[in-house]
C-alpha positions in Angstrom: -8.1 4.1 29.0 -5.8 1.2 28.3 -3.1 1.3 25.7 -2.9 -1.6 23.2 0.0 -4.0 23.9 2.0 -5.9 21.2 3.9 -9.1 21.9 7.2 -9.6 20.0 7.0 -12.8 17.9 10.8 -13.4 18.5 11.4 -12.7 22.2 7.8 -12.6 23.6 8.4 -9.2 25.3 5.5 -6.8 25.5 5.5 -3.1 24.4 2.9 -0.5 23.7 1.6 -0.3 20.2 2.7 3.3 19.6 6.2 2.5 20.6 6.8 -0.4 18.2 4.9 0.4 15.0 5.9 2.9 12.3 3.6 3.8 9.4 5.1 4.9 6.2 3.6 7.1 3.5 3.4 4.2 1.1 1.0 2.3 3.4 3.8 0.0 4.7 3.8 -0.7 8.5 7.1 -1.7 10.2 7.3 -3.4 13.6 10.5 -3.0 15.6 11.0 -4.7 19.0 12.7 -2.4 21.5 14.1 -5.4 23.5 15.6 -7.6 20.8 15.6 -5.3 17.8 13.5 -7.8 15.7 12.1 -6.1 12.6 9.0 -7.1 10.7 8.3 -5.1 7.5 5.4 -4.7 5.1 2.7 -5.7 7.6 -0.6 -6.2 5.9 -3.3 -3.7 6.9 -6.8 -3.1 5.9 -5.6 0.0 3.9 -2.9 -1.8 2.0 
């Protein structure tokens, strides 16, 4: 089975979803690029 891939909006590098997203207990999701360290916080999800 293929793993989902995410493309960084800053540097366009690709990484696996489970490596770049962090879910917090308050329903916030944080994206962190392993290549350029770009961080995107409070990503809207269907739960919050």
